[in-house]
Phi, psi and omega in degrees: 000129180274138176276145181271118181300326180296322177292322178298319177297313180299312180299317181291326179291326181278314181224115191309324186266346189290328178297321178290319178297316177301323182279000176097012181242074184295323180296317178296321177298319179294319178295322178293322177299314179298315179296322178296318178296317180295309181297318179295325182276342178304318180298312181296315180297312183298314181292325179291328176296313183282337178290335182266359180282159180259031179286156177298138184289358177255357183279157178301318185291332183268334186245302188285315182299312177299324179292318178297314180293325174302314179294320179297313179295326178294318178294316176302319179298318179292320177296317179296319178299313179298318180297314185289332173294315178298319179298315179297320177298312181297318179298315181292323180294323185265353185271123176235137179251000000 
């Protein structure tokens, strides 16, 4: 039975690991879930560390650095999302049962 690549794309866009699981790669799906949790939480962890510091609110370290890192982690998250959608598509396209 052939897997439908469009469904793999849809599943991956909604839930990052489900497209890989649908395509028959449950281990890869589990690793992607772990990576998604880590990448997603980096932003929260980083901002919470800097929100509790007593630095002057006008300094680079208190205002600009957390914002820059927030943007960097957001871009990494989007790149990772795009990659895992493409990966699920490729797995479903090439997977034959």
